[in-house]
NUGU-150143 format. One record per residue (C-alpha): x negated, y negated, z negated; residue in three letters. Coordinates in steps of 0.1 Angstrom, whole numbers. Example, Ala and Ser with C-alpha at 12.3 -4.5 7.8 and 13.67 -1.06 7.14 Angstrom:
<pts>
{pt {-123, 45, -78}, 'ALA'} {pt {-137, 11, -71}, 'SER'} 
</pts>
This chain:
<pts>
{pt {69, -789, 1303}, 'MET'} {pt {117, -795, 1308}, 'GLY'} {pt {116, -751, 1305}, 'LYS'} {pt {98, -757, 1278}, 'TRP'} {pt {117, -785, 1272}, 'LYS'} {pt {147, -769, 1274}, 'GLU'} {pt {136, -737, 1257}, 'ALA'} {pt {129, -759, 1228}, 'VAL'} {pt {162, -772, 1232}, 'THR'} {pt {181, -742, 1236}, 'THR'} {pt {164, -727, 1205}, 'GLN'} {pt {171, -762, 1189}, 'LEU'} {pt {204, -753, 1196}, 'ASN'} {pt {207, -716, 1184}, 'ASP'} {pt {192, -731, 1154}, 'ALA'} {pt {220, -758, 1143}, 'ALA'} {pt {238, -727, 1154}, 'ARG'} {pt {229, -705, 1127}, 'LYS'} {pt {220, -735, 1106}, 'ASN'} {pt {257, -750, 1107}, 'LYS'} {pt {265, -710, 1099}, 'LYS'} {pt {248, -710, 1072}, 'LEU'} {pt {258, -739, 1063}, 'ARG'} {pt {288, -731, 1066}, 'GLU'} {pt {288, -696, 1045}, 'GLU'} {pt {269, -714, 1020}, 'LEU'} {pt {294, -743, 1018}, 'ARG'} {pt {321, -710, 1013}, 'LEU'} {pt {302, -693, 989}, 'LEU'} {pt {299, -726, 968}, 'ARG'} {pt {338, -730, 971}, 'GLU'} {pt {344, -696, 963}, 'GLU'} {pt {318, -703, 933}, 'LYS'} {pt {337, -731, 922}, 'ALA'} {pt {371, -713, 930}, 'ASN'} {pt {352, -692, 905}, 'ALA'} {pt {342, -716, 876}, 'LEU'} {pt {372, -730, 876}, 'SER'} {pt {389, -703, 871}, 'GLY'} {pt {368, -689, 844}, 'LEU'} {pt {377, -718, 827}, 'ARG'} {pt {406, -716, 831}, 'VAL'} {pt {405, -686, 816}, 'GLN'} {pt {384, -692, 788}, 'LEU'} {pt {403, -721, 780}, 'THR'} {pt {430, -692, 778}, 'GLU'} {pt {407, -669, 755}, 'GLU'} {pt {403, -696, 739}, 'PHE'} {pt {440, -707, 734}, 'GLN'} {pt {445, -671, 729}, 'GLU'} {pt {420, -665, 702}, 'ARG'} {pt {435, -700, 681}, 'THR'} {pt {468, -687, 687}, 'ALA'} {pt {460, -652, 677}, 'MET'} {pt {439, -664, 643}, 'GLN'} {pt {475, -689, 638}, 'ARG'} {pt {496, -657, 637}, 'ASP'} {pt {470, -637, 617}, 'GLU'} {pt {473, -668, 595}, 'LEU'} {pt {513, -667, 594}, 'GLU'} {pt {512, -629, 588}, 'ALA'} {pt {492, -637, 557}, 'LEU'} {pt {512, -670, 542}, 'LYS'} {pt {540, -637, 549}, 'LYS'} {pt {523, -615, 537}, 'GLN'} {pt {513, -634, 500}, 'ALA'} {pt {555, -644, 505}, 'ALA'} {pt {562, -606, 502}, 'ALA'} {pt {537, -601, 477}, 'LEU'} {pt {555, -626, 459}, 'ARG'} {pt {581, -619, 465}, 'GLU'} {pt {576, -584, 453}, 'GLU'} {pt {563, -597, 424}, 'LYS'} {pt {594, -616, 414}, 'LYS'} {pt {614, -583, 422}, 'THR'} {pt {586, -568, 400}, 'MET'} {pt {600, -584, 374}, 'ALA'} {pt {635, -582, 386}, 'ALA'} {pt {629, -543, 371}, 'THR'} {pt {607, -550, 347}, 'HIS'} {pt {624, -572, 335}, 'GLU'} {pt {656, -548, 339}, 'ALA'} {pt {642, -513, 332}, 'GLU'} {pt {640, -539, 295}, 'LEU'} {pt {674, -539, 297}, 'GLN'} {pt {681, -503, 304}, 'ALA'} {pt {657, -498, 273}, 'ALA'} {pt {679, -522, 254}, 'ARG'} {pt {705, -509, 264}, 'THR'} {pt {694, -466, 257}, 'LYS'} {pt {679, -476, 227}, 'LEU'} {pt {712, -498, 224}, 'ARG'} {pt {731, -456, 233}, 'GLU'} {pt {717, -441, 212}, 'VAL'} {pt {716, -462, 176}, 'ILE'} {pt {753, -460, 186}, 'GLN'} {pt {754, -422, 186}, 'LEU'} {pt {728, -421, 156}, 'GLU'} {pt {756, -444, 141}, 'LEU'} {pt {783, -422, 153}, 'GLU'} {pt {767, -391, 144}, 'THR'} {pt {767, -412, 108}, 'GLU'} {pt {799, -413, 106}, 'TYR'} {pt {808, -385, 117}, 'LYS'} {pt {788, -373, 89}, 'ARG'} {pt {797, -393, 61}, 'ARG'} {pt {836, -384, 82}, 'GLU'} {pt {830, -348, 78}, 'GLY'} {pt {816, -352, 38}, 'ASP'} {pt {844, -378, 31}, 'TRP'} {pt {868, -348, 41}, 'GLU'} {pt {853, -320, 20}, 'LYS'} {pt {847, -346, -9}, 'GLU'} {pt {888, -349, -2}, 'LYS'} {pt {893, -311, 10}, 'THR'} {pt {875, -310, -29}, 'GLN'} {pt {897, -339, -46}, 'LEU'} {pt {935, -321, -30}, 'GLN'} {pt {916, -288, -44}, 'MET'} {pt {906, -305, -81}, 'LEU'} {pt {938, -315, -78}, 'THR'} {pt {955, -289, -77}, 'ALA'} {pt {936, -265, -95}, 'ALA'} {pt {947, -298, -125}, 'LYS'} {pt {981, -291, -114}, 'GLU'} {pt {982, -256, -114}, 'THR'} {pt {967, -259, -150}, 'GLU'} {pt {988, -283, -158}, 'ARG'} {pt {1020, -260, -146}, 'ALA'} {pt {1003, -233, -163}, 'GLN'} {pt {1004, -257, -195}, 'ALA'} {pt {1036, -266, -186}, 'GLU'} {pt {1048, -227, -185}, 'HIS'} {pt {1031, -220, -211}, 'GLU'} {pt {1048, -252, -237}, 'CYS'} {pt {1079, -241, -211}, 'GLY'} {pt {1070, -199, -230}, 'VAL'} {pt {1061, -214, -264}, 'LEU'} {pt {1097, -236, -265}, 'GLN'} {pt {1116, -204, -259}, 'LEU'} {pt {1093, -181, -283}, 'ARG'} {pt {1097, -202, -305}, 'LEU'} {pt {1139, -210, -298}, 'ASN'} {pt {1141, -174, -301}, 'ARG'} {pt {1115, -176, -337}, 'LEU'} {pt {1134, -202, -342}, 'GLY'} {pt {1175, -189, -333}, 'THR'} {pt {1165, -152, -347}, 'GLN'} {pt {1155, -170, -385}, 'TYR'} {pt {1189, -188, -382}, 'ASP'} {pt {1202, -154, -378}, 'GLU'} {pt {1182, -135, -408}, 'LEU'} {pt {1187, -167, -430}, 'ALA'} {pt {1224, -163, -424}, 'THR'} {pt {1218, -128, -428}, 'LEU'} {pt {1195, -129, -459}, 'LEU'} {pt {1223, -153, -479}, 'GLN'} {pt {1253, -131, -473}, 'PRO'} {pt {1231, -103, -480}, 'GLU'} {pt {1216, -123, -512}, 'CYS'} {pt {1248, -128, -525}, 'GLY'} {pt {1265, -103, -518}, 'PHE'} {pt {1237, -84, -535}, 'THR'} {pt {1234, -110, -566}, 'ALA'} {pt {1278, -98, -572}, 'GLU'} {pt {1271, -65, -567}, 'THR'} {pt {1240, -65, -596}, 'ARG'} {pt {1263, -77, -618}, 'VAL'} {pt {1295, -55, -614}, 'LEU'} {pt {1268, -26, -614}, 'GLU'} {pt {1253, -46, -645}, 'ALA'} {pt {1285, -47, -656}, 'GLY'} {pt {1294, -15, -649}, 'ASP'} {pt {1264, 4, -648}, 'HIS'} {pt {1238, 1, -668}, 'ALA'} {pt {1211, 15, -655}, 'ASP'} {pt {1178, 5, -657}, 'ASP'} {pt {1163, 24, -625}, 'GLY'} {pt {1188, 9, -601}, 'THR'} {pt {1180, -28, -618}, 'ARG'} {pt {1144, -24, -602}, 'SER'} {pt {1144, -12, -574}, 'GLU'} {pt {1174, -41, -561}, 'SER'} {pt {1141, -60, -583}, 'ALA'} {pt {1113, -49, -551}, 'ASN'} {pt {1133, -48, -524}, 'ALA'} {pt {1142, -89, -532}, 'GLU'} {pt {1106, -95, -542}, 'ARG'} {pt {1100, -77, -507}, 'GLN'} {pt {1124, -96, -484}, 'LYS'} {pt {1113, -134, -501}, 'THR'} {pt {1081, -127, -491}, 'ALA'} {pt {1088, -111, -457}, 'MET'} {pt {1108, -145, -454}, 'ALA'} {pt {1079, -172, -476}, 'ALA'} {pt {1054, -145, -445}, 'ALA'} {pt {1083, -157, -417}, 'HIS'} {pt {1086, -194, -428}, 'ALA'} {pt {1048, -201, -423}, 'ARG'} {pt {1046, -182, -393}, 'GLN'} {pt {1071, -204, -377}, 'MET'} {pt {1049, -233, -394}, 'GLU'} {pt {1016, -221, -381}, 'SER'} {pt {1034, -213, -343}, 'ILE'} {pt {1057, -249, -347}, 'LYS'} {pt {1013, -267, -358}, 'ALA'} {pt {997, -247, -331}, 'ASP'} {pt {1029, -254, -301}, 'LEU'} {pt {1025, -296, -311}, 'GLN'} {pt {983, -294, -310}, 'SER'} {pt {986, -273, -277}, 'LYS'} {pt {1018, -299, -264}, 'GLU'} {pt {995, -330, -280}, 'GLN'} {pt {959, -310, -257}, 'ARG'} {pt {986, -308, -228}, 'THR'} {pt {1000, -340, -229}, 'GLN'} {pt {967, -352, -231}, 'PHE'} {pt {944, -333, -204}, 'LEU'} {pt {982, -340, -182}, 'LEU'} {pt {979, -379, -186}, 'GLY'} {pt {938, -379, -180}, 'ARG'} {pt {948, -357, -142}, 'ALA'} {pt {968, -381, -140}, 'LYS'} {pt {945, -406, -149}, 'GLN'} {pt {914, -392, -126}, 'GLU'} {pt {936, -384, -99}, 'HIS'} {pt {952, -420, -95}, 'GLU'} {pt {914, -435, -98}, 'ALA'} {pt {901, -409, -73}, 'GLU'} {pt {936, -416, -47}, 'LYS'} {pt {925, -457, -55}, 'THR'} {pt {889, -449, -44}, 'GLN'} {pt {894, -421, -19}, 'LEU'} {pt {918, -449, 4}, 'LEU'} {pt {900, -477, -5}, 'ARG'} {pt {871, -459, 13}, 'GLU'} {pt {896, -444, 37}, 'LEU'} {pt {903, -483, 46}, 'HIS'} {pt {869, -496, 48}, 'LEU'} {pt {857, -461, 74}, 'ARG'} {pt {885, -474, 95}, 'GLU'} {pt {879, -509, 101}, 'GLU'} {pt {839, -501, 106}, 'GLU'} {pt {852, -470, 128}, 'LEU'} {pt {870, -503, 143}, 'LYS'} {pt {842, -521, 145}, 'VAL'} {pt {819, -494, 160}, 'ALA'} {pt {846, -485, 189}, 'HIS'} {pt {844, -517, 195}, 'THR'} {pt {809, -526, 195}, 'LEU'} {pt {808, -489, 225}, 'LEU'} {pt {834, -508, 241}, 'LYS'} {pt {818, -539, 243}, 'GLN'} {pt {780, -518, 251}, 'VAL'} {pt {801, -495, 277}, 'GLN'} {pt {802, -530, 293}, 'VAL'} {pt {771, -543, 297}, 'GLU'} {pt {761, -511, 311}, 'ASN'} {pt {780, -506, 333}, 'SER'} {pt {769, -545, 346}, 'ARG'} {pt {731, -537, 344}, 'TYR'} {pt {739, -507, 361}, 'MET'} {pt {754, -531, 392}, 'GLU'} {pt {722, -547, 388}, 'ARG'} {pt {706, -525, 386}, 'VAL'} {pt {722, -510, 418}, 'SER'} {pt {729, -543, 434}, 'HIS'} {pt {686, -547, 432}, 'ALA'} {pt {680, -511, 448}, 'GLN'} {pt {705, -518, 472}, 'THR'} {pt {682, -554, 483}, 'GLU'} {pt {649, -536, 480}, 'ARG'} {pt {657, -508, 503}, 'GLN'} {pt {671, -537, 528}, 'ALA'} {pt {633, -556, 524}, 'LEU'} {pt {616, -521, 523}, 'GLU'} {pt {644, -513, 559}, 'GLN'} {pt {629, -551, 569}, 'ARG'} {pt {593, -555, 557}, 'TYR'} {pt {583, -514, 579}, 'ALA'} {pt {604, -532, 606}, 'ALA'} {pt {584, -565, 605}, 'LYS'} {pt {550, -551, 602}, 'VAL'} {pt {561, -521, 628}, 'SER'} {pt {572, -554, 657}, 'ALA'} {pt {537, -569, 643}, 'LEU'} {pt {514, -535, 646}, 'SER'} {pt {526, -536, 683}, 'GLN'} {pt {513, -570, 690}, 'GLU'} {pt {488, -565, 678}, 'LEU'} {pt {476, -537, 688}, 'ALA'} {pt {494, -549, 730}, 'GLU'} {pt {476, -585, 724}, 'ARG'} {pt {444, -563, 716}, 'ILE'} {pt {446, -541, 751}, 'GLN'} {pt {447, -573, 765}, 'ALA'} {pt {420, -589, 750}, 'ALA'} {pt {403, -558, 762}, 'ASP'} {pt {415, -557, 798}, 'GLU'} {pt {408, -593, 797}, 'VAL'} {pt {373, -589, 782}, 'GLN'} {pt {368, -562, 808}, 'LEU'} {pt {383, -593, 842}, 'ALA'} {pt {358, -610, 824}, 'ASN'} {pt {328, -588, 826}, 'LYS'} {pt {338, -585, 859}, 'ARG'} {pt {339, -617, 870}, 'LEU'} {pt {305, -628, 852}, 'GLN'} {pt {286, -598, 874}, 'GLU'} {pt {304, -613, 905}, 'GLN'} {pt {289, -650, 895}, 'LEU'} {pt {266, -630, 888}, 'ARG'} {pt {262, -619, 919}, 'THR'} {pt {274, -652, 939}, 'SER'} {pt {246, -670, 923}, 'GLN'} {pt {216, -646, 941}, 'GLN'} {pt {237, -646, 972}, 'GLN'} {pt {233, -687, 970}, 'VAL'} {pt {199, -682, 962}, 'ALA'} {pt {186, -661, 983}, 'THR'} {pt {207, -684, 1018}, 'LEU'} {pt {200, -715, 1001}, 'GLU'} {pt {166, -703, 1000}, 'GLU'} {pt {165, -691, 1035}, 'GLU'} {pt {182, -722, 1050}, 'SER'} {pt {160, -743, 1033}, 'THR'} {pt {133, -722, 1056}, 'MET'} {pt {152, -725, 1086}, 'ARG'} {pt {158, -758, 1074}, 'GLU'} {pt {118, -767, 1072}, 'GLU'} {pt {111, -748, 1108}, 'ALA'} {pt {141, -768, 1120}, 'PHE'} {pt {126, -799, 1108}, 'HIS'} {pt {88, -789, 1121}, 'SER'} {pt {104, -787, 1155}, 'LEU'} {pt {124, -821, 1153}, 'MET'} {pt {95, -842, 1137}, 'PHE'} {pt {75, -859, 1154}, 'SER'} {pt {41, -872, 1166}, 'GLU'} {pt {57, -911, 1159}, 'ASP'} {pt {80, -897, 1130}, 'SER'} {pt {45, -883, 1112}, 'LYS'} {pt {20, -906, 1122}, 'ARG'} {pt {45, -938, 1106}, 'ILE'} {pt {59, -913, 1076}, 'THR'} {pt {16, -910, 1066}, 'MET'} {pt {13, -945, 1074}, 'ASP'} {pt {45, -956, 1050}, 'LEU'} {pt {33, -933, 1027}, 'GLN'} {pt {-3, -943, 1023}, 'ARG'} {pt {11, -975, 1020}, 'ALA'} {pt {29, -967, 992}, 'LEU'} {pt {3, -961, 981}, 'GLN'} {pt {-20, -979, 983}, 'ALA'} {pt {2, -998, 965}, 'ALA'} {pt {4, -982, 943}, 'ARG'} {pt {-33, -982, 936}, 'ASP'} {pt {-35, -1022, 935}, 'GLU'} {pt {-1, -1026, 911}, 'ALA'} {pt {-28, -1003, 886}, 'GLU'} {pt {-53, -1018, 893}, 'GLU'} {pt {-43, -1054, 886}, 'TRP'} {pt {-31, -1040, 850}, 'LYS'} {pt {-61, -1025, 838}, 'MET'} {pt {-73, -1064, 849}, 'GLN'} {pt {-44, -1075, 835}, 'TYR'} {pt {-55, -1060, 800}, 'TYR'} {pt {-88, -1058, 803}, 'ALA'} {pt {-83, -1095, 804}, 'SER'} {pt {-58, -1094, 778}, 'VAL'} {pt {-80, -1071, 752}, 'THR'} {pt {-113, -1099, 761}, 'ALA'} {pt {-90, -1129, 751}, 'SER'} {pt {-73, -1116, 721}, 'GLN'} {pt {-87, -1122, 683}, 'PRO'} {pt {-105, -1089, 668}, 'PRO'} {pt {-75, -1084, 646}, 'SER'} {pt {-52, -1077, 673}, 'ALA'} {pt {-79, -1060, 696}, 'ALA'} {pt {-78, -1034, 666}, 'VAL'} {pt {-35, -1038, 662}, 'ALA'} {pt {-34, -1030, 706}, 'ALA'} {pt {-63, -1000, 695}, 'THR'} {pt {-35, -988, 675}, 'SER'} {pt {-13, -989, 686}, 'GLN'} {pt {-27, -972, 726}, 'GLY'} {pt {-9, -986, 750}, 'GLY'} {pt {24, -988, 764}, 'PRO'} {pt {44, -955, 761}, 'SER'} {pt {48, -940, 788}, 'PRO'} {pt {91, -941, 787}, 'GLN'} {pt {80, -979, 787}, 'LYS'} {pt {54, -980, 814}, 'SER'} {pt {85, -982, 843}, 'ALA'} {pt {99, -1009, 826}, 'GLU'} {pt {67, -1034, 821}, 'ALA'} {pt {57, -1020, 854}, 'ASP'} {pt {69, -1061, 877}, 'GLY'} {pt {53, -1077, 849}, 'GLU'} {pt {19, -1063, 843}, 'HIS'} {pt {19, -1072, 882}, 'GLU'} {pt {26, -1104, 884}, 'SER'} {pt {5, -1104, 851}, 'ALA'} {pt {-18, -1091, 869}, 'ALA'} {pt {-25, -1123, 895}, 'ALA'} {pt {-28, -1143, 872}, 'THR'} {pt {-53, -1127, 857}, 'ALA'} {pt {-80, -1139, 866}, 'PRO'} {pt {-75, -1177, 862}, 'ALA'} {pt {-59, -1170, 826}, 'ALA'} {pt {-94, -1157, 813}, 'ALA'} {pt {-111, -1196, 816}, 'VAL'} {pt {-71, -1205, 798}, 'ARG'} {pt {-78, -1226, 765}, 'THR'} {pt {-60, -1211, 732}, 'PRO'} {pt {-28, -1224, 734}, 'GLU'} {pt {-22, -1216, 768}, 'ALA'} {pt {-26, -1179, 754}, 'TRP'} {pt {-8, -1186, 728}, 'HIS'} {pt {23, -1203, 753}, 'ASP'} {pt {15, -1168, 781}, 'GLN'} {pt {26, -1146, 746}, 'LEU'} {pt {53, -1168, 734}, 'ALA'} {pt {65, -1163, 775}, 'ALA'} {pt {56, -1122, 768}, 'ARG'} {pt {74, -1121, 740}, 'GLU'} {pt {103, -1136, 755}, 'ALA'} {pt {104, -1115, 787}, 'ASN'} {pt {102, -1084, 762}, 'LEU'} {pt {132, -1098, 749}, 'ASP'} {pt {150, -1104, 774}, 'LEU'} {pt {138, -1065, 787}, 'GLN'} {pt {150, -1057, 756}, 'ALA'} {pt {188, -1065, 764}, 'ALA'} {pt {184, -1051, 796}, 'GLN'} {pt {175, -1021, 780}, 'LEU'} {pt {206, -1025, 758}, 'ALA'} {pt {233, -1035, 786}, 'ARG'} {pt {220, -1002, 804}, 'LYS'} {pt {223, -980, 774}, 'ALA'} {pt {258, -993, 767}, 'ALA'} {pt {267, -989, 804}, 'LEU'} {pt {252, -952, 798}, 'LEU'} {pt {276, -946, 769}, 'ALA'} {pt {298, -962, 791}, 'ALA'} {pt {296, -942, 822}, 'ALA'} {pt {290, -912, 791}, 'GLU'} {pt {333, -918, 771}, 'ALA'} {pt {343, -922, 810}, 'LYS'} {pt {327, -886, 816}, 'LEU'} {pt {332, -866, 795}, 'ASN'} {pt {375, -887, 799}, 'LYS'} {pt {374, -869, 834}, 'MET'} {pt {363, -838, 817}, 'ARG'} {pt {391, -837, 792}, 'SER'} {pt {415, -847, 827}, 'SER'} {pt {399, -822, 845}, 'MET'} {pt {411, -797, 813}, 'ALA'} {pt {443, -808, 812}, 'SER'} {pt {441, -802, 853}, 'GLN'} {pt {436, -768, 843}, 'ALA'} {pt {457, -765, 818}, 'SER'} {pt {481, -778, 837}, 'LEU'} {pt {476, -762, 873}, 'LEU'} {pt {472, -721, 847}, 'LEU'} {pt {510, -730, 834}, 'GLN'} {pt {524, -738, 872}, 'GLN'} {pt {503, -703, 885}, 'SER'} {pt {524, -688, 855}, 'LYS'} {pt {559, -700, 857}, 'SER'} {pt {555, -699, 894}, 'GLY'} {pt {524, -677, 908}, 'GLY'} {pt {494, -692, 920}, 'ARG'} {pt {494, -718, 950}, 'ALA'} {pt {476, -695, 980}, 'GLY'} {pt {456, -716, 1005}, 'GLY'} {pt {419, -732, 1011}, 'SER'} {pt {428, -763, 1029}, 'SER'} {pt {450, -781, 994}, 'GLY'} {pt {438, -790, 962}, 'VAL'} {pt {439, -755, 940}, 'GLY'} {pt {409, -768, 911}, 'GLY'} {pt {395, -795, 898}, 'PRO'} {pt {378, -794, 926}, 'HIS'} {pt {392, -815, 959}, 'GLY'} {pt {381, -815, 990}, 'ARG'} {pt {383, -842, 1021}, 'ARG'} {pt {377, -843, 1056}, 'GLU'} {pt {343, -860, 1073}, 'ASN'} {pt {346, -851, 1112}, 'GLY'} {pt {334, -814, 1114}, 'ASP'} {pt {321, -812, 1079}, 'SER'} {pt {339, -809, 1045}, 'GLY'} {pt {324, -832, 1016}, 'VAL'} {pt {330, -827, 980}, 'PHE'} {pt {342, -849, 962}, 'THR'} {pt {344, -837, 925}, 'GLY'} {pt {382, -845, 921}, 'GLY'} {pt {385, -874, 929}, 'GLY'} {pt {388, -897, 956}, 'ASP'} {pt {364, -910, 971}, 'ARG'} {pt {371, -947, 974}, 'SER'} {pt {376, -941, 930}, 'ASN'} {pt {340, -927, 926}, 'ALA'} {pt {327, -958, 944}, 'GLU'} {pt {353, -986, 916}, 'ASP'} {pt {342, -957, 887}, 'ASP'} {pt {302, -966, 903}, 'ASP'} {pt {306, -1007, 900}, 'SER'} {pt {324, -1006, 875}, 'ASP'} {pt {291, -983, 857}, 'ARG'} {pt {269, -1005, 873}, 'GLY'} {pt {230, -987, 874}, 'LEU'} {pt {234, -961, 845}, 'ALA'} {pt {242, -933, 875}, 'ASP'} {pt {218, -939, 904}, 'THR'} {pt {192, -926, 923}, 'SER'} {pt {158, -923, 910}, 'PRO'} {pt {151, -939, 940}, 'LEU'} {pt {175, -971, 928}, 'ILE'} {pt {166, -968, 888}, 'SER'} {pt {128, -972, 896}, 'THR'} {pt {136, -1003, 920}, 'ALA'} {pt {166, -1018, 890}, 'ALA'} {pt {136, -1015, 867}, 'SER'} {pt {113, -1026, 883}, 'LEU'} {pt {135, -1058, 890}, 'LEU'} {pt {152, -1092, 872}, 'PRO'} {pt {184, -1085, 862}, 'SER'} {pt {192, -1110, 890}, 'SER'} {pt {191, -1088, 917}, 'LEU'} {pt {202, -1062, 905}, 'HIS'} {pt {240, -1067, 925}, 'GLY'} {pt {218, -1068, 960}, 'SER'} {pt {202, -1028, 937}, 'LEU'} {pt {241, -1021, 937}, 'ARG'} {pt {252, -1029, 973}, 'LEU'} {pt {224, -1010, 980}, 'LEU'} {pt {236, -975, 963}, 'GLU'} {pt {268, -986, 976}, 'ALA'} {pt {252, -980, 1008}, 'GLN'} {pt {234, -959, 1001}, 'ARG'} {pt {262, -933, 989}, 'ARG'} {pt {285, -937, 1018}, 'ARG'} {pt {263, -930, 1042}, 'LEU'} {pt {256, -892, 1014}, 'HIS'} {pt {215, -908, 1019}, 'LEU'} {pt {196, -886, 990}, 'PRO'} {pt {184, -907, 960}, 'GLY'} {pt {142, -902, 965}, 'THR'} {pt {119, -907, 988}, 'CYS'} {pt {117, -876, 1005}, 'GLY'} {pt {120, -890, 1042}, 'LEU'} {pt {124, -854, 1057}, 'CYS'} {pt {150, -844, 1034}, 'ALA'} {pt {167, -880, 1037}, 'CYS'} {pt {162, -882, 1075}, 'CYS'} {pt {172, -844, 1085}, 'PHE'} {pt {180, -820, 1048}, 'SER'} {pt {215, -809, 1042}, 'GLY'} {pt {245, -791, 1060}, 'GLY'} {pt {282, -797, 1058}, 'GLY'} {pt {281, -808, 1020}, 'THR'} {pt {251, -826, 1010}, 'THR'} {pt {229, -852, 1033}, 'GLY'} {pt {233, -878, 1054}, 'VAL'} {pt {267, -875, 1086}, 'PRO'} {pt {268, -857, 1109}, 'ARG'} {pt {267, -886, 1136}, 'ARG'} {pt {236, -898, 1119}, 'LEU'} {pt {211, -868, 1117}, 'ARG'} {pt {194, -871, 1148}, 'ARG'} {pt {188, -909, 1148}, 'ASN'} {pt {157, -906, 1121}, 'ALA'} {pt {146, -941, 1141}, 'PHE'} {pt {172, -960, 1114}, 'LEU'} {pt {159, -944, 1080}, 'THR'} {pt {126, -950, 1087}, 'ILE'} {pt {138, -984, 1085}, 'VAL'} {pt {162, -985, 1058}, 'ALA'} {pt {127, -968, 1045}, 'ALA'} {pt {105, -996, 1054}, 'LEU'} {pt {134, -1018, 1044}, 'MET'} {pt {131, -1010, 1015}, 'LEU'} {pt {97, -1013, 1003}, 'LEU'} {pt {94, -1045, 1022}, 'PHE'} {pt {125, -1058, 1001}, 'MET'} {pt {99, -1049, 965}, 'LEU'} {pt {76, -1064, 978}, 'ALA'} {pt {92, -1096, 984}, 'SER'} {pt {107, -1088, 945}, 'PHE'} {pt {68, -1087, 935}, 'ARG'} {pt {59, -1112, 952}, 'VAL'} {pt {86, -1135, 937}, 'VAL'} {pt {83, -1125, 899}, 'ALA'} 
</pts>
């Protein structure tokens, strides 16, 4: 018997060591899993922030592009305006060139006309000179003819006197008839010649006078035409000089404006080239940054995939180790669980089942009595309602059991008593509704606190990320390096979930019964609100002792490793656990009797 006990003890010690080792490995794997999850959360938060920053950068880039397009539109409008101004300037230049060409053409025409007029004037002057020369020649000829006439007259007068005297002398001396006739013929011829010469002189004088008058008239008219044309030419020359001055002034103004516009165009082209260079530099920088970010995003995705694969592998290993640990724990429990404990457990289970059956029987009797005592319309309404809902059955068990105790006596009561009972039942239902509302408020407060804890964990993760970026990630597994802390309790580590256990108890006391074990929550639904304080104390004791919240006594006594279950100093003392369970059942039974 002693050898068997030693062998069993040895096996149990080996199993305990193996179980301890497996639990330690499981704890390490859970730590690695928690660290991987925290790192993944931080990485996802980082990636989300990076994507948000990238989208913000893209939005800024789009805004900058829109601003650049606006600036380009303004530049194009200014360029278009400059082109219009240049076109106007060119048009003005063309018009100026046309004006200058027309002015030169007209000036050439005027020069030609002036030359022609000068030639005409010279011809008229020549004609006048010729006419004057002719007049002078004719005057000379007239003077010569007058001289000749005077000479002839002087010559003729002595000859006539001498001829008469001679004729008288000859007549007196000679009385010759033939000589007398010849002298008469010669005298007649001379008289005829003198008359002809006189007539010719008169005609020449008249012709000379008429030619002189015509020449004087032509000279006067030529002088008048020359003066008029000279005056007109001088006037036109003055007008053309004034027009030329105005044209030169306009040309200077146009040249000044053209130089200004050319300076503006050159300045605008310089600014445009500078803007294009700056935008090209910005585009190249943004393209390079985008390529770097895309490469970083690809690297992050690859790292994320690798971490997900590692996490999946770790989860598979954890599941395998948990199954193996469960099998070993079951074997260990089957070895450690004595016959007395099994018998006590079976008795407790049978007592619990009997209590449940009795409660169900009383509930059925109560419903039968209530249905029998109700009028037909109420029975039809109750039938249409289909009984209580499954959600409220747990909350109404205490009421059904308390009412089932008085069901036989209620069957013989009067309608007034039934009305009183129904009023009390309605008041109890109102009270339960108020309790449910209070529980809902507590649950909402718990959810708000949980959300607050999540936000604080996220802020802590971001703070840790910033610290790791600035000074490197803090090493070592003994400190608090993430959102999950660790506290040593004896020789086993207990994960507290990122806070102190006292803070967790304060949060649980504030939260009430909204976040409790299934057993305590079931008891709270069955008991009145005046006994919830005791249940809170019991829940605090359960959490302090790290007891499970289910009705599995095996798990309550022996389950859990270094991180779950009861402490090591209480694991082998199953009697205390069984006593606690019996006390809980006794309290429930006493609460039912009191209710």
